[in-house]
C-alpha positions as CSV (number, residue, x, y, z in Angstrom):
1,X,0.0,0.0,0.0
2,X,2.9,2.4,0.6
3,X,1.4,4.4,3.4
4,X,3.8,6.7,5.2
5,X,3.6,8.1,8.8
6,X,5.1,11.4,9.9
7,X,5.5,12.3,13.6
8,X,4.3,15.6,15.1
9,X,7.2,17.8,16.1
10,X,7.0,20.9,18.2
11,X,8.6,24.3,17.4
12,X,12.0,23.1,18.7
13,X,11.9,20.0,16.5
14,X,11.2,17.6,19.4
15,X,9.4,14.5,18.2
16,X,6.5,14.3,20.6
17,X,5.3,11.0,19.3
18,X,8.7,9.4,20.1
19,X,8.5,11.0,23.5
20,X,5.1,9.4,24.0
21,X,6.4,6.0,22.8
22,X,9.3,6.2,25.2
23,X,6.8,6.4,28.1
24,X,5.3,3.1,27.2
25,X,6.5,-0.4,28.0
26,X,8.6,-2.0,25.4
27,X,5.9,-4.7,24.6
28,X,3.3,-1.9,24.1
29,X,5.6,0.0,21.8
30,X,6.2,-3.2,19.8
31,X,2.4,-3.8,19.6
32,X,1.7,-0.3,18.3
33,X,4.5,-0.4,15.8
34,X,3.3,-3.8,14.5
35,X,-0.2,-2.3,14.1
36,X,1.3,0.7,12.1
37,X,3.2,-1.8,10.0
38,X,0.0,-3.8,9.4
39,X,-1.8,-0.7,8.3
40,X,1.1,0.4,6.1
41,X,1.2,-3.0,4.3
42,X,-2.5,-3.9,4.2
43,X,-4.2,-0.5,4.1
44,X,-7.0,1.1,6.1
45,X,-10.1,-0.6,7.2
46,X,-13.0,0.2,9.5
47,X,-11.4,-2.2,12.0
48,X,-8.2,-0.3,12.3
49,X,-9.2,3.3,12.0
50,X,-12.0,5.8,12.6
51,X,-12.5,9.5,11.6
52,X,-14.0,11.7,14.3
53,X,-17.3,13.5,13.4
54,X,-18.0,17.2,14.0
55,X,-14.6,18.7,13.1
56,X,-13.9,21.1,10.3
57,X,-10.7,19.4,9.4
58,X,-10.9,15.6,9.3
59,X,-8.8,13.7,11.8
60,X,-9.2,10.4,13.6
61,X,-7.5,7.5,15.3
62,X,-5.7,4.3,14.5
63,X,-6.8,1.5,16.8
64,X,-4.5,-1.0,18.4
65,X,-6.1,-2.9,21.2
66,X,-6.4,-0.4,24.1
67,X,-4.0,2.1,22.4
68,X,-5.0,4.9,20.2
69,X,-2.8,6.8,17.7
70,X,-4.6,10.1,16.8
71,X,-3.8,11.2,13.3
72,X,-4.5,13.5,10.3
73,X,-4.3,12.3,6.7
74,X,-1.8,14.7,5.0
75,X,-1.9,13.1,1.5
76,X,-3.4,10.2,-0.4
77,X,-1.1,7.7,1.4
78,X,0.5,9.8,4.2
79,X,-0.5,10.5,7.8
80,X,0.7,12.8,10.6
81,X,0.7,11.0,13.9
82,X,-0.5,13.6,16.5
83,X,-0.8,11.8,19.8
84,X,-0.5,8.3,21.2
85,X,-2.1,7.1,24.5
86,X,-3.7,4.1,26.3
87,X,-7.4,4.3,26.2
88,X,-9.0,3.6,29.7
89,X,-12.7,3.7,28.8
90,X,-15.0,2.7,25.9
91,X,-14.8,6.3,24.5
92,X,-11.8,8.3,23.4
93,X,-11.5,11.0,26.2
94,X,-12.1,14.6,25.1
95,X,-8.9,15.7,26.7
96,X,-6.9,13.3,24.5
97,X,-8.7,14.5,21.4
98,X,-8.0,18.1,22.4
99,X,-4.3,17.4,22.6
100,X,-4.3,16.0,19.1
101,X,-6.6,18.9,17.8
102,X,-4.2,21.6,19.2
103,X,-1.2,19.8,17.6
104,X,-3.1,19.6,14.3
105,X,-3.9,23.3,14.4
106,X,-0.3,24.1,15.2
107,X,0.9,21.9,12.4
108,X,-1.5,23.4,9.8
109,X,-0.5,27.0,10.8
110,X,3.1,26.1,10.4
111,X,2.3,24.6,7.0
112,X,0.4,27.8,6.0
113,X,2.8,30.4,7.5
114,X,6.0,28.5,7.3
115,X,8.1,27.2,10.2
116,X,8.7,29.9,12.8
């Protein structure tokens, strides 16, 4: 399928996705990376991703067991990973979606106005 995944970076160039991965246990990191590899090689399906409703700019989540990788599709086959976390309830918490939304707005403003 040839999908690519870019990690969100802050103004200082810090890779916030890698920082979030570093907080996870090694077995959890391996599970998440295996899921991303599966998505990359086999493509998207309703079982492995969902787009959130009610937002002006589409973004959503990749699903890997109790982990979520919030993302934005930046091209036909490319995605920006915005936030990674372990889901504790049946619903994706609003505070986790808010983290990803703020990062997406920051990313899009950088794309529009150039890197500060």
